[in-house]
C-alpha positions as CSV (number, residue, x, y, z in Angstrom):
1,M,9.1,8.5,14.6
2,T,11.8,9.6,16.5
3,F,13.9,7.1,18.4
4,Q,15.9,8.1,21.6
5,K,19.2,6.6,22.4
6,R,19.8,5.5,25.9
7,D,23.2,6.4,26.9
8,D,24.0,2.7,28.5
9,M,23.9,1.4,25.3
10,P,27.1,1.8,23.2
11,E,27.2,2.3,19.1
12,A,26.3,-0.3,17.0
13,T,30.3,-0.6,15.4
14,D,31.3,-1.0,18.8
15,L,29.6,-4.4,19.3
16,T,31.3,-7.3,19.3
17,A,29.9,-9.9,17.1
18,D,28.4,-12.3,19.9
19,L,26.5,-9.1,21.3
20,K,24.7,-8.6,18.2
21,P,21.2,-9.0,18.3
22,D,19.4,-12.0,16.5
23,L,17.8,-10.3,13.8
24,T,16.0,-13.7,12.1
25,T,12.4,-14.5,11.8
26,R,10.6,-17.3,9.8
27,I,8.3,-16.7,6.9
28,G,6.4,-19.9,5.6
29,G,9.0,-21.9,7.6
30,V,11.8,-20.6,5.7
31,L,14.5,-19.0,7.8
32,L,15.2,-15.8,7.0
33,K,18.7,-14.0,8.5
34,N,17.2,-11.0,8.9
35,P,13.6,-9.2,7.9
36,V,14.2,-7.4,5.0
37,M,13.4,-9.1,1.7
38,T,12.9,-7.2,-1.4
39,A,9.6,-6.8,-3.2
40,S,8.7,-8.3,-6.4
41,G,8.8,-6.0,-9.8
42,T,11.4,-3.9,-8.3
43,F,14.4,-5.9,-7.9
44,G,14.3,-7.4,-11.2
45,Y,15.6,-11.1,-11.0
46,G,18.4,-10.3,-8.2
47,R,21.6,-10.1,-10.2
48,E,20.8,-6.3,-11.2
49,Y,21.2,-5.0,-7.7
50,S,24.2,-7.4,-7.3
51,P,26.7,-4.3,-8.3
52,F,25.2,-2.2,-5.5
53,I,24.9,-4.3,-2.4
54,D,25.9,-7.8,-1.3
55,L,23.2,-9.8,-1.9
56,N,23.7,-12.1,0.8
57,R,23.3,-9.6,3.5
58,L,19.5,-9.5,2.4
59,G,16.8,-11.6,4.8
60,A,15.4,-13.1,0.8
61,I,14.8,-11.9,-2.5
62,V,11.6,-12.2,-4.2
63,V,12.0,-12.2,-8.2
64,K,9.4,-10.2,-10.3
65,G,6.1,-11.7,-11.1
66,L,6.7,-15.0,-13.4
67,S,4.1,-16.3,-16.0
68,L,3.8,-19.8,-18.0
69,S,5.1,-18.2,-21.1
70,P,6.8,-14.6,-21.8
71,A,4.9,-11.6,-21.3
72,K,5.6,-8.3,-23.4
73,G,3.5,-6.5,-20.7
74,N,1.9,-3.2,-21.7
75,P,2.7,-0.6,-23.9
76,P,4.4,2.6,-22.9
77,Q,4.2,4.9,-21.0
78,R,3.7,2.9,-18.1
79,I,5.0,4.6,-15.1
80,A,4.4,8.1,-14.0
81,E,5.7,9.7,-10.9
82,T,3.2,11.2,-8.2
83,P,3.3,13.3,-5.0
84,C,5.5,10.6,-2.4
85,G,4.9,7.8,-4.9
86,M,4.8,6.5,-8.4
87,L,2.1,4.6,-10.7
88,N,3.0,1.8,-12.9
89,A,1.1,-0.5,-15.5
90,I,4.1,-2.6,-16.9
91,G,1.6,-5.4,-17.2
92,L,3.8,-7.8,-15.6
93,E,6.5,-8.2,-18.2
94,N,8.8,-11.0,-17.5
95,V,10.5,-13.7,-19.3
96,G,8.7,-16.8,-18.5
97,L,9.3,-19.6,-16.3
98,D,11.4,-21.8,-18.6
99,A,14.1,-18.7,-19.5
100,F,14.5,-17.6,-15.8
101,V,14.9,-21.3,-15.0
102,E,18.1,-21.5,-17.5
103,K,18.9,-18.0,-17.4
104,K,18.2,-16.1,-13.9
105,L,17.8,-19.2,-11.8
106,P,21.5,-20.5,-11.8
107,F,23.2,-17.1,-10.4
108,L,20.6,-16.8,-7.6
109,R,22.0,-20.1,-6.7
110,S,25.1,-19.3,-6.2
111,I,24.2,-16.4,-3.1
112,A,23.0,-17.4,0.4
113,T,20.0,-15.8,0.5
114,P,16.5,-17.3,-0.2
115,T,14.8,-16.9,-3.6
116,W,11.0,-16.5,-3.6
117,I,9.2,-16.9,-7.0
118,N,6.5,-14.4,-7.6
119,I,3.6,-16.4,-9.4
120,Y,0.6,-15.0,-11.7
121,G,-1.9,-16.6,-14.3
122,K,-5.1,-15.6,-16.1
123,T,-6.8,-18.5,-14.8
124,V,-7.0,-21.0,-11.7
125,E,-5.4,-24.0,-14.0
126,E,-2.2,-21.3,-14.8
127,Y,-1.7,-20.9,-11.6
128,A,-1.7,-24.3,-10.7
129,E,0.5,-25.5,-13.5
130,L,3.1,-22.9,-12.8
131,A,3.3,-24.4,-9.1
132,R,3.6,-27.8,-10.2
133,R,6.3,-27.4,-12.0
134,I,8.2,-24.6,-10.0
135,D,7.7,-28.0,-7.2
136,D,10.2,-29.5,-8.9
137,I,13.0,-27.0,-9.4
138,E,15.8,-26.9,-7.0
139,G,17.5,-23.3,-5.6
140,I,13.6,-22.1,-4.9
141,A,12.9,-21.3,-0.8
142,G,9.2,-20.6,-1.4
143,I,6.5,-19.2,-4.0
144,E,4.7,-15.5,-3.7
145,L,1.4,-16.0,-5.0
146,N,0.0,-12.6,-7.0
147,I,-3.3,-12.6,-6.7
148,S,-3.9,-9.4,-7.9
149,C,-4.4,-10.4,-11.3
150,P,-7.7,-10.4,-13.6
151,N,-9.4,-14.0,-14.0
152,V,-10.3,-14.0,-18.0
153,K,-13.3,-16.5,-16.9
154,T,-15.0,-14.1,-14.8
155,G,-15.0,-11.1,-16.8
156,G,-11.6,-10.1,-15.5
157,I,-12.6,-9.8,-12.1
158,A,-9.3,-9.8,-10.0
159,F,-8.9,-13.3,-8.0
160,G,-7.8,-10.8,-5.0
161,V,-11.0,-8.8,-4.5
162,D,-13.5,-11.9,-4.4
163,P,-13.0,-14.1,-1.0
164,Q,-14.1,-17.2,-3.2
165,M,-12.1,-16.8,-6.0
166,A,-8.8,-16.1,-4.0
167,N,-9.8,-19.2,-2.0
168,E,-10.3,-21.2,-5.1
169,V,-6.8,-19.8,-6.5
170,V,-4.7,-20.7,-3.2
171,E,-6.5,-23.9,-2.9
172,A,-5.4,-25.1,-6.1
173,V,-1.6,-24.0,-5.9
174,R,-1.6,-25.6,-2.4
175,K,-2.7,-28.7,-3.8
176,R,0.1,-28.6,-6.6
177,T,3.2,-27.5,-4.6
178,S,4.6,-28.7,-1.3
179,R,6.7,-25.6,-1.5
180,P,6.1,-22.7,0.9
181,L,3.4,-20.5,0.0
182,M,2.8,-16.8,0.7
183,V,-0.1,-15.2,-0.4
184,K,0.3,-11.6,-1.8
185,L,-2.8,-9.4,-1.2
186,S,-4.7,-6.9,-2.8
187,P,-5.9,-3.5,-0.8
188,N,-8.4,-2.5,-3.7
189,V,-10.8,-4.6,-1.6
190,T,-13.5,-3.9,1.3
191,D,-12.4,-5.8,4.1
192,I,-8.7,-7.1,3.6
193,T,-9.0,-9.4,6.4
194,Q,-11.8,-11.4,4.7
195,I,-9.4,-12.1,1.9
196,A,-6.5,-13.0,4.3
197,R,-8.6,-15.4,6.1
198,S,-9.6,-16.8,2.6
199,A,-6.4,-17.4,1.6
200,I,-5.1,-19.2,5.3
201,D,-7.9,-21.4,4.4
202,G,-7.0,-22.1,1.1
203,G,-3.5,-23.2,2.4
204,A,-1.4,-20.2,2.6
205,D,1.9,-20.4,5.2
206,A,2.1,-16.7,4.7
207,L,0.8,-13.5,3.8
208,S,2.4,-10.6,2.3
209,L,0.6,-7.2,2.4
210,I,-0.1,-4.8,0.3
211,N,0.0,-4.6,-3.3
212,T,-0.3,-1.7,-5.2
213,I,-3.4,0.8,-4.9
214,T,-5.1,1.2,-8.1
215,G,-5.1,4.9,-9.1
216,M,-4.2,7.5,-11.6
217,A,-2.9,10.8,-13.2
218,V,-4.2,13.2,-15.7
219,D,-1.7,15.6,-17.8
220,I,-3.7,18.4,-17.8
221,H,-2.2,20.0,-21.3
222,R,-2.9,17.0,-23.2
223,R,-6.1,15.8,-21.6
224,R,-4.7,12.4,-21.6
225,S,-3.9,9.8,-18.9
226,K,-0.4,10.2,-17.7
227,I,0.1,6.6,-18.3
228,A,-1.2,4.5,-21.7
229,N,-3.5,1.9,-19.6
230,I,-4.8,4.7,-18.1
231,T,-5.0,3.4,-14.5
232,G,-2.3,1.8,-12.6
233,G,-0.6,0.8,-9.4
234,L,0.2,3.5,-6.7
235,S,3.7,2.9,-5.1
236,G,5.8,4.7,-2.4
237,P,5.5,6.6,0.5
238,A,2.0,7.5,-0.2
239,I,0.4,4.2,0.5
240,K,2.7,3.3,3.5
241,P,-0.2,4.6,6.4
242,V,-2.7,2.5,4.7
243,A,-0.6,-0.6,4.0
244,L,0.7,-0.2,7.4
245,R,-3.1,0.0,8.6
246,M,-3.8,-3.2,7.0
247,V,-1.1,-5.1,7.9
248,W,-2.2,-4.6,11.9
249,Q,-5.2,-5.6,10.8
250,V,-4.4,-8.6,9.7
251,A,-1.8,-9.8,11.8
252,Q,-4.8,-9.5,14.5
253,M,-6.5,-12.4,13.0
254,S,-3.8,-14.3,11.2
255,E,-2.2,-17.6,12.7
256,V,0.4,-17.8,9.6
257,P,3.3,-14.7,9.4
258,V,2.6,-11.5,7.9
259,V,5.0,-9.4,5.4
260,G,4.6,-5.9,5.3
261,I,5.0,-3.9,2.2
262,G,4.2,-0.5,1.2
263,G,6.2,2.9,1.1
264,I,9.2,1.3,3.1
265,A,12.3,3.8,2.8
266,K,14.2,3.6,6.2
267,A,14.4,1.7,8.9
268,E,11.8,3.8,11.1
269,D,9.4,2.5,8.4
270,A,10.6,-1.1,8.8
271,L,10.0,-1.1,12.2
272,E,6.2,-0.1,12.3
273,F,5.6,-2.6,10.5
274,I,7.3,-4.7,12.5
275,I,6.2,-3.3,15.7
276,A,2.5,-3.4,14.0
277,G,2.9,-7.3,13.7
278,A,5.1,-8.1,10.6
279,A,7.6,-10.6,10.6
280,A,9.2,-9.2,7.7
281,V,8.7,-6.7,5.6
282,Q,9.9,-6.1,1.3
283,I,11.4,-2.8,0.4
284,G,10.0,-2.1,-3.0
285,T,9.5,1.8,-5.3
286,A,13.0,2.6,-2.7
287,N,14.9,0.7,-4.6
288,F,14.4,2.5,-7.6
289,I,15.6,5.6,-5.7
290,D,18.7,4.1,-3.9
291,P,19.6,0.8,-4.7
292,T,21.5,0.3,-1.4
293,V,18.4,0.9,0.5
294,S,17.4,-2.5,1.3
295,V,20.9,-3.0,3.2
296,Q,20.4,0.3,5.2
297,I,17.5,-0.9,6.4
298,V,18.8,-4.0,7.7
299,D,21.6,-1.9,9.6
300,G,19.3,0.4,11.0
301,I,17.1,-2.0,12.5
302,E,20.1,-3.4,14.0
303,R,21.0,-0.3,15.5
304,Y,17.8,0.6,16.7
305,M,17.6,-2.8,18.5
306,I,20.8,-2.2,20.2
307,T,19.7,1.4,21.3
308,H,16.8,-0.2,22.8
309,G,18.4,-3.1,24.4
310,I,16.4,-5.6,22.3
311,S,18.1,-8.8,21.7
312,R,15.9,-10.7,19.4
313,L,13.4,-9.5,16.6
314,T,11.1,-11.5,18.1
315,E,10.3,-9.3,21.1
316,L,9.5,-6.4,18.2
317,I,7.1,-8.1,16.0
318,G,3.6,-7.5,17.3
319,S,4.6,-5.4,20.4
320,L,2.5,-2.5,19.4
321,E,0.6,-1.1,22.6
322,T,-3.2,-0.7,21.9
């Protein structure tokens, strides 16, 4: 995508503060200073990136997925590079909710950027209990619900691939928390709009999409999978066109804000999602390549808006002409 600069617009560095565009947006009722969030699983618990960027410049931080108890995740090899992306089968390794509250959350409370907690469970009851406990914890802006996890009571079928199961888990969490609830959708479905509708009907305040696409890679010399889990989640630039299409589809039918995720590595990528209907975006795999990329994208969105004479981000959201 190529953007043409208008000759009558000054460079971003020449502007006074009162001439800068309004980048604010709302996700589930939470006001973000700009639309750039971090994607769960790619930004640790926030502090890991503090040596590289000013975390206060982000729209929001989404921490890596948390469970009721600590989880070791899958055995190695857990990551493999692929053309234009990467496969991961980390297995949702995390410190558990209690250790997060004790050791990680105090730092996040010290910054001005809202913190969203990504949670997952193996049963509806685990999801609900996590939500109940989080509801009493200060310093958490909202919950992102990862429904791509297997439901152990249904033989391992992921909650997020069945509309009824998706609705059930979202509804159970909604009953246990007053926090803003964002549901993260799996792309490994026939019709993502059906899952989106189930999540909204269950009480979702926002939707984030997409999670990783199931894939695999083979080492032809060893004749083995490149990751121990055989299959893993594909992320990175390779999935961007799929993610963009799904965000556009869901934004067309959703009455709640949509957050776009998938292969966003520069401002132009983020702008595509916003124009397609995303009220915000999450930066994932690109953080591993350049830990400063998220703030670069914030600056790039602002420059684009100045160049095109756009005063508010809301003017861009869903402005795709069809």
